[in-house]
Structures are given as C-alpha cells and as structure tokens.
Backbone bond lengths (Angstrom), bond angles and torsions (degrees), N, CA, C in turn:
res aa  C-N    CA-C-N  psi(-1)  N-CA   C-N-CA  omega(-1)  CA-C   N-CA-C  phi
1 M - - - 1.458 - - 1.526 110.12 -
2 N 1.357 116.69 141.12 1.448 120.59 172.81 1.527 109.64 -70.81
3 H 1.336 115.41 152.31 1.465 120.76 -177.31 1.525 110.11 -86.23
4 I 1.336 116.80 132.22 1.458 122.00 178.54 1.525 108.46 -112.54
5 T 1.330 116.46 129.04 1.450 121.09 177.72 1.524 109.36 -134.28
6 T 1.334 116.69 158.17 1.456 122.14 178.73 1.526 108.73 -119.29
7 L 1.329 117.01 124.55 1.453 121.17 178.16 1.516 110.30 -76.42
8 K 1.329 116.56 166.10 1.465 119.57 -176.99 1.528 112.56 -69.25
9 N 1.358 117.53 -14.43 1.461 118.82 173.79 1.528 112.15 -88.15
10 G 1.343 116.86 5.54 1.453 122.11 175.70 1.512 115.28 92.76
11 M 1.325 118.47 -6.85 1.457 120.74 -179.18 1.520 110.78 -75.14
12 K 1.331 115.56 136.25 1.459 121.05 178.89 1.529 109.71 -93.57
13 I 1.330 115.76 135.05 1.458 122.77 -177.97 1.523 108.73 -119.21
14 I 1.316 116.39 133.20 1.458 121.87 172.12 1.520 107.22 -110.51
15 I 1.320 116.59 113.00 1.468 122.07 -178.28 1.523 108.62 -94.69
16 S 1.298 115.55 123.84 1.458 120.83 -176.15 1.525 111.04 -67.99
17 K 1.331 115.37 151.68 1.458 120.66 172.80 1.524 109.66 -69.67
18 S 1.330 116.16 148.88 1.459 120.60 176.41 1.524 109.17 -68.11
19 P 1.323 118.51 128.57 1.467 119.14 178.27 1.523 110.63 -66.51
20 P 1.325 118.22 144.65 1.465 120.72 -179.39 1.520 111.24 -68.62
21 H 1.311 115.73 160.73 1.462 120.83 177.70 1.527 109.78 -56.80
22 G 1.334 115.89 131.56 1.450 120.46 179.64 1.510 114.47 84.67
23 F 1.349 117.33 5.36 1.466 119.89 179.30 1.521 110.30 -59.08
24 D 1.336 116.19 130.96 1.468 122.05 -177.17 1.529 109.15 -115.99
25 P 1.343 118.13 104.73 1.469 119.78 -178.45 1.522 113.56 -66.03
26 F 1.331 117.44 -14.31 1.461 120.35 -177.61 1.525 113.11 -84.65
27 T 1.344 116.81 -15.15 1.462 120.70 179.26 1.529 112.40 -122.90
28 A 1.329 117.58 -7.59 1.469 121.14 -176.58 1.525 111.19 -66.71
29 S 1.317 115.62 155.03 1.456 121.38 177.98 1.526 109.97 -72.06
30 P 1.347 117.44 158.43 1.474 119.45 175.70 1.522 112.61 -56.58
31 E 1.331 117.78 -35.56 1.461 121.42 179.69 1.522 111.14 -64.81
32 D 1.350 117.10 -41.08 1.460 120.20 179.80 1.525 111.66 -73.21
33 L 1.318 117.05 -34.42 1.468 119.19 175.97 1.525 109.90 -59.78
34 Q 1.338 116.90 -45.07 1.459 120.65 179.43 1.522 111.02 -65.25
35 K 1.320 117.36 -41.69 1.460 121.44 -178.40 1.524 111.73 -60.57
36 F 1.343 116.49 -38.13 1.458 119.89 -175.00 1.528 113.33 -101.36
37 G 1.340 117.22 16.31 1.457 121.12 170.18 1.508 115.71 81.88
38 F 1.340 118.46 21.07 1.454 121.29 179.34 1.532 110.03 -101.66
39 P 1.331 117.64 140.07 1.466 119.21 171.51 1.525 110.03 -64.66
40 L 1.321 116.41 156.18 1.456 120.13 175.94 1.522 110.17 -64.81
41 R 1.331 115.58 147.34 1.460 119.56 178.80 1.526 110.58 -67.40
42 P 1.331 118.25 129.06 1.462 120.23 178.49 1.520 110.77 -75.84
43 T 1.310 116.10 160.15 1.463 121.05 177.89 1.525 112.33 -97.53
44 D 1.333 117.75 -24.98 1.458 120.85 177.80 1.531 109.35 -62.67
45 P 1.343 119.49 130.18 1.476 121.77 -175.23 1.525 113.46 -57.29
46 H 1.334 117.42 -41.93 1.468 119.74 -179.66 1.518 110.70 -65.63
47 Q 1.332 116.93 -44.91 1.454 120.21 -179.94 1.522 111.44 -67.82
48 L 1.348 117.09 -35.10 1.459 120.51 178.06 1.529 110.37 -65.44
49 A 1.340 117.73 -39.26 1.467 121.04 177.96 1.523 110.84 -62.07
50 R 1.329 116.64 -40.10 1.464 120.66 177.97 1.524 110.24 -67.20
51 Y 1.314 117.19 -42.01 1.460 122.08 177.96 1.532 109.87 -57.94
52 Q 1.320 116.46 -45.36 1.458 120.59 -179.55 1.521 111.73 -65.41
53 R 1.336 117.51 -34.74 1.464 120.53 179.08 1.524 110.52 -68.14
54 V 1.336 116.39 -45.64 1.463 120.43 -176.83 1.523 111.24 -69.06
55 F 1.321 117.17 -51.71 1.460 119.74 -171.55 1.517 112.50 -86.42
56 G 1.329 117.23 -8.23 1.450 119.65 168.83 1.516 112.31 -63.95
57 L 1.336 116.68 -22.45 1.460 120.99 178.03 1.531 110.39 -61.30
58 L 1.328 116.18 -43.81 1.462 119.48 179.43 1.516 111.26 -68.27
59 K 1.309 116.01 -42.24 1.459 120.44 -176.00 1.526 111.15 -62.59
60 D 1.336 116.74 -38.51 1.456 120.41 -172.85 1.523 113.80 -94.04
61 K 1.344 117.39 -28.42 1.459 119.01 -168.11 1.512 114.13 -139.38
62 G 1.307 117.67 -32.24 1.455 120.87 -161.82 1.515 115.34 -75.73
63 H 1.325 113.69 161.51 1.460 121.33 169.52 1.522 107.61 -133.93
64 F 1.320 115.31 137.39 1.454 122.10 -172.68 1.521 110.65 -86.22
65 I 1.347 116.08 139.79 1.453 122.90 175.78 1.525 108.38 -118.23
66 A 1.319 117.18 126.48 1.458 121.10 173.00 1.534 107.28 -73.97
67 P 1.326 118.99 115.06 1.460 120.38 -167.85 1.521 113.56 -75.07
68 T 1.329 114.89 150.65 1.455 122.41 168.96 1.531 107.54 -118.75
69 F 1.335 116.49 152.75 1.460 120.53 -168.50 1.519 112.33 -129.67
70 Q 1.328 113.99 154.56 1.467 122.56 172.68 1.521 108.28 -138.15
71 V 1.327 116.93 122.56 1.459 121.22 177.59 1.525 108.94 -79.59
72 N 1.324 117.21 119.13 1.464 122.38 177.65 1.523 108.26 -99.25
73 E 1.325 115.76 91.97 1.458 121.24 -170.15 1.525 113.27 -69.06
74 E 1.327 117.74 -14.79 1.471 120.17 -177.53 1.528 112.75 -92.77
75 K 1.343 118.35 -2.66 1.466 121.05 -175.00 1.525 110.41 -120.25
76 F 1.327 114.91 132.46 1.459 121.75 178.97 1.523 109.79 -134.81
77 H 1.329 114.66 142.58 1.472 122.03 175.83 1.526 106.41 -117.63
78 G 1.318 116.03 83.75 1.452 120.93 -168.41 1.507 114.46 -88.41
79 P 1.343 116.01 -174.80 1.459 121.38 178.51 1.527 112.28 -62.06
80 R 1.315 114.76 163.54 1.459 121.12 176.53 1.531 109.88 -59.93
81 S 1.329 115.52 134.19 1.462 120.48 -178.08 1.530 109.49 -138.66
82 P 1.336 119.56 135.68 1.467 123.93 -13.44 1.520 109.87 -75.34
83 R 1.326 116.61 159.07 1.458 121.46 179.22 1.518 107.51 -105.70
84 T 1.348 116.57 95.95 1.458 122.63 -178.79 1.517 108.89 -114.15
85 A 1.317 117.06 127.06 1.460 121.04 -179.00 1.525 110.42 -55.94
86 G 1.322 116.24 130.76 1.456 121.32 178.18 1.510 114.09 84.64
87 S 1.340 117.75 -9.58 1.459 120.78 -179.08 1.521 110.59 -85.47
88 E 1.320 118.14 140.87 1.458 122.96 176.13 1.523 110.50 -113.63
89 T 1.326 117.76 26.20 1.452 121.47 176.65 1.523 109.58 -124.13
90 S 1.330 114.76 160.64 1.452 121.86 -178.57 1.523 107.40 -156.24
91 T 1.318 116.61 156.86 1.458 119.99 175.17 1.524 112.47 -90.32
92 N 1.347 117.73 -10.05 1.470 119.13 -178.16 1.526 114.61 -131.39
93 W 1.325 119.92 -16.50 1.460 122.43 -178.29 1.529 111.45 -114.55
94 S 1.338 114.82 148.37 1.470 122.27 163.78 1.512 107.48 -144.68
95 G 1.334 116.88 148.00 1.460 120.36 -179.80 1.499 112.20 139.02
96 G 1.344 116.85 -136.24 1.457 121.63 -177.85 1.506 111.74 -135.70
97 V 1.346 116.35 146.58 1.457 122.14 179.57 1.519 109.32 -138.22
98 V 1.333 116.33 142.01 1.457 121.92 174.60 1.523 108.25 -124.01
99 F 1.329 115.63 158.00 1.457 121.16 -177.29 1.529 109.64 -121.95
100 A 1.324 115.18 142.08 1.461 120.68 -177.65 1.526 110.50 -67.27
101 P 1.333 117.89 146.20 1.466 120.57 174.47 1.521 110.89 -59.09
102 A 1.308 116.27 155.86 1.470 121.39 179.59 1.528 110.39 -55.54
103 G 1.324 116.38 133.87 1.449 121.38 179.33 1.506 114.59 77.62
104 D 1.328 118.08 11.31 1.457 122.71 -177.60 1.523 108.35 -133.31
105 S 1.327 118.19 169.12 1.457 121.25 177.80 1.523 109.22 -152.02
106 F 1.333 115.85 155.77 1.460 120.96 -177.59 1.520 111.02 -78.35
107 T 1.344 114.84 140.00 1.458 121.30 177.21 1.516 112.13 -109.06
108 W 1.319 117.93 -30.04 1.464 120.08 176.81 1.518 111.23 -152.03
109 V 1.350 115.24 163.45 1.458 122.65 179.54 1.522 107.98 -144.35
110 E 1.341 115.88 148.07 1.468 121.53 -177.01 1.519 109.81 -136.64
111 G 1.344 115.80 152.58 1.453 121.05 173.87 1.522 111.50 -166.83
112 D 1.346 116.16 149.51 1.462 124.04 173.39 1.523 107.70 -119.53
113 W 1.327 117.12 145.18 1.466 119.45 172.26 1.525 110.11 -162.95
114 V 1.335 114.93 165.99 1.463 122.54 178.32 1.521 108.41 -99.86
115 V 1.334 116.53 131.39 1.462 121.32 -179.68 1.526 109.61 -65.19
116 P 1.329 118.27 122.80 1.466 119.89 -175.34 1.521 112.58 -81.12
117 N 1.339 115.56 157.06 1.457 120.64 165.52 1.519 107.19 -80.33
118 V 1.308 117.95 151.26 1.463 120.31 -178.63 1.521 109.97 -129.62
119 S 1.333 114.97 146.66 1.459 122.12 177.05 1.521 108.85 -127.31
120 A 1.336 115.69 156.47 1.462 121.82 178.61 1.530 109.15 -93.49
121 P 1.339 118.66 120.13 1.457 120.52 179.47 1.535 113.53 -59.25
122 T 1.337 117.78 -31.70 1.464 121.53 176.27 1.529 108.64 -135.67
123 Q 1.305 116.60 167.08 1.458 120.67 -178.44 1.528 110.91 -92.47
124 G 1.347 113.78 157.82 1.447 120.96 174.68 1.507 115.40 75.39
125 K 1.347 117.92 23.48 1.461 121.67 -177.41 1.522 109.19 -151.52
126 W 1.334 116.47 139.44 1.461 120.81 175.60 1.533 110.10 -78.70
127 Y 1.334 115.47 137.27 1.466 123.02 175.00 1.520 108.51 -122.87
128 Y 1.341 115.93 150.38 1.463 121.38 -171.50 1.530 110.80 -135.34
129 S 1.321 115.99 144.35 1.469 120.98 166.57 1.525 107.83 -147.82
130 S 1.323 115.99 132.50 1.461 122.65 -179.33 1.523 108.45 -119.66
131 S 1.326 116.84 121.64 1.466 121.37 175.64 1.524 107.37 -102.13
132 W 1.349 116.65 128.94 1.459 119.06 -174.08 1.525 112.00 -156.56
133 I 1.341 114.24 165.43 1.459 122.21 168.83 1.520 107.21 -117.75
134 G 1.341 116.67 154.89 1.453 117.94 -178.53 1.512 113.51 -165.83
135 I 1.313 114.57 171.40 1.462 124.43 173.77 1.526 107.63 -123.77
136 D 1.325 116.29 134.91 1.469 124.25 -178.18 1.537 111.05 79.75
137 G 1.340 114.81 172.43 1.458 121.12 176.76 1.510 114.67 107.99
138 D 1.339 118.17 -17.68 1.462 120.73 175.56 1.527 107.32 -111.49
139 G 1.335 114.53 84.49 1.458 120.56 -175.78 1.512 113.09 107.76
140 S 1.341 117.79 0.91 1.468 121.61 176.19 1.526 108.05 -134.22
141 P 1.340 117.95 159.05 1.465 119.95 -175.61 1.517 114.62 -84.11
142 D 1.344 118.76 -6.07 1.461 121.27 -179.42 1.519 109.46 -112.25
143 V 1.342 116.31 165.00 1.467 122.76 169.86 1.525 107.64 -145.54
144 C 1.329 117.04 126.60 1.462 123.04 173.42 1.525 106.13 -105.09
145 Q 1.338 117.60 115.39 1.463 119.44 -165.56 1.526 111.83 -151.02
146 A 1.328 115.52 162.26 1.460 122.05 175.78 1.520 108.29 -154.33
147 G 1.340 115.85 144.76 1.450 118.04 -176.93 1.508 113.69 -172.61
148 V 1.345 114.52 -155.89 1.460 122.69 -176.93 1.525 108.66 -127.28
149 E 1.319 116.61 129.21 1.464 123.11 177.79 1.524 109.39 -95.82
150 C 1.352 116.73 134.26 1.464 122.59 176.18 1.527 108.55 -129.08
151 E 1.329 117.17 116.57 1.456 122.71 -177.23 1.528 109.03 -123.71
152 V 1.349 116.77 147.72 1.461 119.64 -176.59 1.519 110.58 -148.28
153 Y 1.330 114.86 144.54 1.471 122.97 177.56 1.521 107.01 -142.22
154 Q 1.337 116.63 134.69 1.463 120.61 179.01 1.521 110.69 -127.35
155 S 1.327 114.39 134.27 1.460 121.93 174.26 1.522 107.18 -135.94
156 G 1.335 116.28 108.48 1.453 119.60 -172.91 1.515 110.24 63.29
157 S 1.316 116.95 -128.38 1.471 120.60 178.50 1.522 112.50 -91.49
158 A 1.346 116.40 -4.12 1.467 120.32 -179.20 1.525 110.23 -86.60
159 I 1.333 116.32 128.33 1.462 122.18 -179.45 1.526 108.86 -125.04
160 S 1.338 116.02 129.43 1.464 121.75 175.61 1.521 109.07 -111.79
161 R 1.336 117.11 135.18 1.455 121.99 178.31 1.524 109.75 -132.34
162 N 1.323 116.12 140.05 1.460 122.82 171.35 1.518 108.10 -119.17
163 I 1.320 117.15 124.17 1.466 122.14 179.98 1.527 107.50 -132.63
164 Y 1.336 116.82 124.28 1.452 119.32 -177.96 1.532 110.42 -160.51
165 P 1.346 117.22 154.95 1.473 120.95 175.02 1.526 110.20 -82.60
166 W 1.321 116.19 152.91 1.460 121.72 -178.64 1.524 109.21 -152.75
167 W 1.333 115.24 168.54 1.464 121.75 171.70 1.524 107.76 -146.68
168 E 1.315 115.39 164.69 1.461 119.68 -177.73 1.527 109.21 -164.01
169 W 1.320 115.00 145.14 1.466 120.12 165.50 1.530 106.16 -122.44
170 F 1.328 115.24 94.17 1.455 121.80 -178.58 1.529 109.30 -63.40
171 P 1.355 119.53 137.43 1.461 126.97 24.32 1.518 117.27 -88.22
172 N 1.345 120.47 5.94 1.455 119.50 171.80 1.520 110.20 -72.30
173 S 1.328 116.28 164.20 1.458 121.29 -175.74 1.527 111.52 -84.86
174 E 1.322 114.99 176.98 1.462 123.33 179.88 1.525 111.23 -63.87
175 V 1.345 115.77 142.84 1.459 122.54 172.69 1.519 108.28 -120.81
176 Q 1.305 116.23 118.03 1.467 122.20 -178.72 1.520 110.47 -84.39
177 I 1.346 116.77 138.44 1.463 122.04 169.46 1.519 106.09 -89.47
178 T 1.328 117.33 112.43 1.462 120.61 -166.52 1.527 114.87 -89.99
179 N 1.321 118.34 -11.68 1.466 119.38 -174.04 1.528 112.99 -123.46
180 L 1.326 117.21 22.15 1.465 121.01 176.73 1.528 107.65 -116.96
181 P 1.339 118.64 94.56 1.464 121.55 -173.16 1.525 112.32 -62.95
182 I 1.335 115.09 136.87 1.453 123.08 177.53 1.526 107.37 -133.23
183 S 1.328 116.89 134.92 1.455 121.47 -179.33 1.520 110.72 -129.48
184 V 1.322 116.24 160.94 1.456 121.65 174.58 1.523 109.50 -55.52
185 G 1.314 116.72 133.76 1.458 121.60 178.40 1.508 115.04 90.77
186 D 1.334 118.28 -7.72 1.466 120.62 178.04 1.536 109.91 -72.19
187 M 1.316 115.91 140.86 1.463 122.01 172.69 1.517 108.27 -90.43
188 V 1.339 116.80 126.46 1.453 120.61 -179.83 1.522 109.99 -118.59
189 T 1.320 115.20 149.74 1.461 123.34 173.04 1.523 107.92 -121.17
190 M 1.336 116.04 130.13 1.462 122.03 178.44 1.522 109.40 -122.88
191 L 1.322 115.84 141.86 1.453 122.69 174.41 1.520 107.78 -141.95
192 I 1.332 117.19 125.52 1.462 122.68 176.06 1.522 107.88 -116.38
193 C 1.327 116.71 125.53 1.464 122.03 178.94 1.521 108.70 -121.91
194 S 1.331 117.32 126.29 1.456 120.09 172.15 1.524 109.08 -81.89
195 T 1.329 115.87 150.83 1.466 120.05 -176.15 1.528 109.84 -137.39
196 S 1.305 115.18 164.34 1.488 125.17 167.63 1.521 116.65 50.23
197 P 1.306 121.63 65.78 1.451 128.40 -12.43 1.522 110.12 -87.67
198 G 1.304 118.69 169.14 1.454 120.07 177.22 1.516 111.14 -71.77
199 G 1.329 115.95 147.15 1.459 120.85 177.12 1.509 113.06 82.96
200 A 1.325 116.59 -151.23 1.457 122.53 -174.79 1.525 111.63 -53.73
201 G 1.321 115.65 132.27 1.455 121.26 179.63 1.505 114.87 93.49
202 S 1.332 118.09 -11.30 1.462 120.79 -178.39 1.524 110.82 -67.21
203 T 1.328 116.74 143.51 1.461 122.00 177.60 1.524 112.25 -121.70
204 T 1.331 117.53 10.42 1.463 121.67 174.34 1.517 109.21 -138.34
205 A 1.325 116.21 155.57 1.462 121.60 179.35 1.522 108.93 -148.30
206 T 1.318 115.61 156.82 1.465 122.86 176.69 1.518 109.14 -120.68
207 V 1.324 116.26 135.53 1.465 122.51 175.85 1.522 108.78 -111.08
208 F 1.305 116.39 130.60 1.458 122.10 167.88 1.512 106.72 -112.54
209 F 1.350 116.67 126.33 1.465 121.75 -178.35 1.521 108.12 -128.86
210 S 1.325 117.16 129.10 1.459 121.35 177.29 1.520 110.04 -131.45
211 N 1.328 116.41 128.05 1.458 122.43 167.54 1.520 105.98 -87.52
212 R 1.316 116.15 98.81 1.465 119.84 -173.32 1.516 112.28 -68.79
213 T 1.317 117.49 -20.54 1.461 120.75 179.08 1.521 110.74 -73.93
214 S 1.339 117.16 -45.50 1.459 120.58 -179.01 1.524 113.14 -90.81
215 G 1.338 116.21 -22.18 1.459 120.39 -176.18 1.506 113.94 90.53
216 A 1.347 118.14 -6.42 1.464 121.18 179.85 1.522 109.98 -73.68
217 S 1.323 116.15 140.30 1.456 120.31 179.30 1.518 109.39 -146.84
218 T 1.322 115.00 162.33 1.449 120.06 175.81 1.519 109.21 -151.75
219 S 1.330 116.21 162.15 1.451 122.25 179.36 1.512 108.52 -150.83
220 F 1.329 117.12 138.73 1.458 121.65 179.32 1.520 108.74 -160.70
221 S 1.328 115.89 160.19 1.459 122.58 177.62 1.512 108.94 -116.16
222 F 1.335 116.91 152.74 1.458 120.50 -178.63 1.523 109.94 -147.26
223 S 1.322 114.49 159.06 1.462 121.37 -177.46 1.515 110.44 -95.16
224 A 1.324 115.79 157.75 1.465 121.87 175.62 1.520 109.93 -74.26
225 P 1.339 116.76 156.60 1.468 118.94 172.25 1.529 110.35 -58.53
226 T 1.309 116.58 154.56 1.456 121.42 179.47 1.525 111.00 -54.58
227 G 1.326 116.38 128.68 1.455 121.15 179.12 1.510 115.49 82.40
228 T 1.332 117.42 3.21 1.472 121.63 -177.59 1.520 110.75 -108.74
229 K 1.322 116.26 136.91 1.455 123.17 173.79 1.522 108.96 -131.55
230 L 1.325 115.72 151.07 1.452 119.66 178.07 1.525 110.99 -67.20
231 G 1.317 115.74 133.84 1.459 120.13 173.00 1.515 111.56 -85.68
232 G 1.342 115.94 -39.68 1.463 121.14 178.76 1.512 114.45 73.01
233 N 1.337 117.79 16.50 1.469 119.91 -175.63 1.515 113.27 -80.37
234 S 1.344 117.65 -28.99 1.464 120.05 -175.75 1.517 110.63 -136.30
235 A 1.339 115.31 154.26 1.465 122.49 171.36 1.515 106.79 -133.79
236 E 1.355 116.95 146.57 1.448 118.81 -171.47 1.528 113.18 -148.16
237 W 1.353 113.19 160.00 1.463 124.43 176.65 1.526 105.06 -131.36
238 I 1.343 117.33 111.35 1.457 120.73 -160.11 1.528 112.26 -135.25
239 V 1.343 116.21 143.06 1.458 122.71 157.58 1.524 106.09 -109.08
240 E 1.326 116.02 124.81 1.459 122.93 -168.79 1.520 110.99 -124.32
241 A 1.331 115.46 151.14 1.461 122.44 163.59 1.524 106.36 -99.31
242 P 1.343 118.63 105.06 1.471 120.67 -172.50 1.530 111.88 -72.87
243 T 1.326 114.86 170.15 1.461 121.76 171.76 1.525 107.82 -87.68
244 V 1.324 116.58 126.29 1.466 121.90 -177.50 1.527 108.60 -128.05
245 G 1.320 116.53 123.07 1.446 120.04 179.57 1.513 113.77 61.82
246 G 1.333 117.09 29.25 1.456 121.75 177.71 1.509 115.18 88.27
247 S 1.353 117.86 -0.15 1.468 120.88 -177.98 1.521 110.69 -127.37
248 Q 1.317 115.51 151.87 1.454 121.63 174.56 1.526 109.28 -64.23
249 S 1.324 117.57 125.61 1.463 120.82 179.80 1.525 110.96 -79.39
250 A 1.322 115.35 166.27 1.466 122.01 174.03 1.524 108.74 -91.61
251 I 1.333 116.87 139.87 1.463 121.62 -176.51 1.522 110.82 -75.95
252 S 1.324 116.12 134.15 1.463 120.26 175.35 1.521 109.96 -77.93
253 D 1.324 116.21 159.84 1.461 121.18 173.73 1.528 107.10 -78.17
254 Y 1.335 116.41 101.41 1.464 121.83 -177.71 1.529 112.63 -101.21
255 G 1.353 116.75 1.68 1.463 119.93 -178.53 1.513 111.03 75.36
256 E 1.324 116.82 -97.31 1.458 121.00 176.15 1.515 109.90 -154.07
257 V 1.314 115.06 152.32 1.459 122.74 174.49 1.518 107.77 -129.49
258 F 1.324 116.40 127.39 1.459 122.02 173.70 1.530 108.40 -105.94
259 F 1.321 116.58 113.16 1.465 121.12 170.80 1.528 107.45 -85.76
260 S 1.323 116.66 124.19 1.462 120.66 177.14 1.517 109.64 -116.21
261 V 1.337 116.15 169.26 1.465 123.19 -174.71 1.532 109.25 51.06
262 C 1.322 115.99 45.54 1.467 121.13 -178.53 1.521 109.14 -80.66
263 E 1.326 115.77 98.24 1.455 121.03 -178.45 1.515 109.83 -138.26
264 A 1.323 115.37 145.36 1.460 122.05 173.73 1.517 107.98 -132.69
265 N 1.322 116.67 147.63 1.457 121.49 -177.28 1.528 110.09 -120.16
266 T 1.323 116.64 147.21 1.458 121.80 -176.98 1.526 111.94 -106.39
267 Q 1.341 115.70 170.06 1.464 121.41 176.87 1.520 112.00 -56.24
268 K 1.328 116.79 -34.66 1.461 121.18 -177.80 1.519 112.84 -87.36
269 G 1.348 116.86 9.41 1.453 121.10 175.25 1.509 115.04 81.14
270 I 1.327 117.98 18.87 1.460 121.98 178.97 1.528 109.02 -90.25
271 T 1.330 117.16 130.69 1.456 122.04 174.99 1.524 108.96 -94.05
272 V 1.333 116.19 126.16 1.461 122.45 179.67 1.525 108.29 -114.05
273 N 1.320 117.55 122.40 1.457 122.38 -179.08 1.527 110.97 -80.04
274 G 1.335 115.45 139.35 1.454 120.89 -176.98 1.509 114.50 -61.73
275 G 1.329 116.77 -29.93 1.454 120.10 -179.19 1.511 114.26 -81.81
276 S 1.340 117.21 4.22 1.466 120.74 -178.39 1.521 112.36 -97.81
277 G 1.342 117.28 0.49 1.461 120.58 -175.02 1.506 113.60 -103.76
278 D 1.325 116.24 -131.36 1.461 122.77 -178.58 1.522 110.10 -111.24
279 S 1.328 115.52 143.29 1.460 120.39 170.07 1.521 108.85 -89.75
280 I 1.325 115.85 151.66 1.465 121.99 179.59 1.522 108.27 -130.41
281 S 1.321 117.76 132.16 1.460 122.63 174.77 1.519 109.64 -114.99
282 M 1.329 116.11 139.43 1.457 122.46 -179.17 1.521 109.92 -89.24
283 T 1.325 115.70 134.95 1.463 120.49 178.49 1.528 110.37 -118.96
284 S 1.334 114.85 153.02 1.458 122.24 174.00 1.523 107.49 -145.82
285 G 1.332 116.69 124.04 1.456 120.19 -177.86 1.510 113.26 62.62
286 G 1.345 116.91 27.63 1.455 121.42 178.70 1.502 115.19 86.72
287 S 1.352 118.40 -2.78 1.464 121.96 -179.43 1.526 110.12 -114.49
288 V 1.327 116.94 147.44 1.459 121.94 176.82 1.527 108.93 -72.81
289 V 1.342 116.25 127.39 1.466 121.12 178.28 1.530 111.86 -113.94
290 S 1.327 117.57 -16.43 1.458 121.56 177.45 1.518 107.31 -150.31
291 Q 1.320 115.67 120.67 1.463 120.65 -171.52 1.521 110.81 -105.98
292 G 1.341 116.17 132.38 1.454 121.63 174.44 1.515 110.71 -98.69
293 N 1.338 116.33 133.09 1.462 121.76 -178.51 1.525 109.69 -133.27
294 L 1.332 116.58 134.53 1.458 122.01 175.79 1.521 107.54 -92.96
295 I 1.342 116.47 105.79 1.464 121.37 -171.49 1.525 111.55 -84.44
296 T 1.321 116.81 -49.70 1.466 123.44 176.58 1.525 106.71 -139.57
297 P 1.332 119.02 177.38 1.465 119.18 177.47 1.522 114.34 -56.43
298 T 1.340 118.34 -27.01 1.466 119.35 -177.20 1.528 113.25 -121.34
299 I 1.331 118.70 14.19 1.462 121.74 178.19 1.521 109.80 -127.34
300 V 1.339 115.57 126.44 1.453 122.79 176.41 1.535 107.64 -118.96
301 Q 1.324 116.11 128.43 1.470 121.52 178.84 1.526 110.18 -106.16
302 C 1.326 115.35 137.19 1.463 122.29 167.64 1.522 107.66 -114.81
303 L 1.328 116.75 128.78 1.453 122.06 -172.70 1.527 109.47 -127.09
304 Y 1.332 116.79 122.80 1.457 120.78 178.53 1.524 109.00 -65.65
305 A 1.341 116.36 133.90 1.460 120.73 -176.41 1.524 111.64 -134.79
306 G 1.342 116.85 15.46 1.459 120.71 -177.60 1.507 113.01 -92.37
307 E 1.313 114.92 -157.32 1.463 121.72 -177.17 1.519 110.75 -64.09
308 I 1.336 115.90 137.05 1.458 121.24 -179.43 1.527 108.93 -89.65
309 P 1.332 117.74 132.97 1.470 120.20 -179.91 1.534 111.52 -58.88
C-alpha cells in the first residue's frame, strides 16, 4: 500500500512506493504504474515518445526517494499579479504562459531546466527567485505548481544561499521537499498531472520530480485546498518573485533560466507548446527586472534584467 499522510495545512499526500530494482515503466501493468507513482502510458505516438524520454531516466539511471515535507507557511507562489487582459507584464511572474482551447482544459504540464546560481543585487537583504511549472493562476484564483526555490543573502564577502525543491496548490502555502538534494547546475525534470478527473474540476494532482544530474527522483500525489478545484485554463513556465512574510519579495540575480520540453496536454489530447503562447516580463518600480522570451515552440527563456550586484 502507498503511504498516506496529512500535512498541518490539511492537505493529504499519497507517497508512492519505491519501485523495485529493474522496474520497467514501459512494460509494467497499469496497476503497477499507479502503485509506483507513474502516469499511465499514453497511446498517442508523440505523447508516448515524451513518456519514454522522461521515465527512461528512472529505468536507466535513477533511484527513488520517499519524500519528506515541510510546510513553509510564510511563502506563497500565487497567481499572476496584476492580471490585465492584453498585458504581458506582471509584478511577480516572468516566463511563458499558454491557454487551453475553448471547451478544453489542461491535464498536465512538463518542463526541464538547469538550476541557476543566484546573487544578491545589494547587501544586507534576502533576495528570492523561484523557477517552476504549473497549471492555473493566469485568470484563475488557484495555482497547482512545483519547482525550485533559490534564495540568497550577502553580507561583506559572506554569501548564504538556500536551494530546494517545493510544490504548492495555492491558496495554500509552499511545501518544501526536505530530503531531495538540489544544487546549482543540476538539470531537473518536472511533470505535474491532474487526476480524478484530469483537467477542469480535478481536486488531486501528481508530481514527478527528477534530478537528472544525480539520478534522484520522487513521485507523490496531493489534494487541493478545501473548496479549490482545478480550472485548467492556463499552463506556465515561470521564474517568480514569491510572496514572503506577507510581502512581495525582491528578485535575485539568477542570470538566465531556459525551460525546455515546454509542453502541456489537454483533456481532449491536444499538446500545446509553451513557446506558442504569451511571454511575461516582471516589473518593479516601472522597470523590467526579469524578462520572459519565447525562443522556440518548446523553449521559454527567463532573463534577469534588474540591478547588477
């Protein structure tokens, strides 16, 4: 049986069993895929090729970690703000966003990226940047998301950095994965799948996270906050300045982040590429501090454009 736990914010987590040595997701039964935290194999050739690319990492290299969690009640990764029709700027988001076709909704989203190094533009102050993928949040009040937090503080020649993976279903706060090590320069793969049912109306989701550099991976399912359901209207690839302690944080100098394999899938089986939507640039004090660029149909770039340390 998979392990079920309840976090102090009331969210229920189902932690998948560790797959046995030699487990092959390409030949396993649907029952075993569910038991060990893998999405069912798709039948569409394009989606099957992507499935084989992502989960081949575990088959060839990976080792599974049963995750442990810490609720960080002071940190939130909320919806895009402000949300103005036709606007490509935001005070907290930068990156790329796509919208589901009329009468359809997103069921899952995927992205790969390299964890950036971060610097503090000024001394004596904490700076934050969160790189993540998600569903909802651009036109809806919730966001189902997972990513990597990078925080930095400098005093003289001493520099402190916090780097860790996290997930969140807003309006609940951030939940840190405390036992999956992440370092600067690591390549990560993220996949978020909504379940029961997929897309609009779903109240559960599954996250698959792999550190492709170390081979460590984990998978778990979680429930939506009370009264929250997935809208499925938008999917995104974002570098964000999160809300910390009730206030908008200042963005750290993260250099650049390239999200690759930016794809989202809908209930009707349509694949939407991340580079086919809208770019978003983050502003502070009227100036762009983090720029979103659509490089190719499946690559979204976020580029730091603020004060240089």
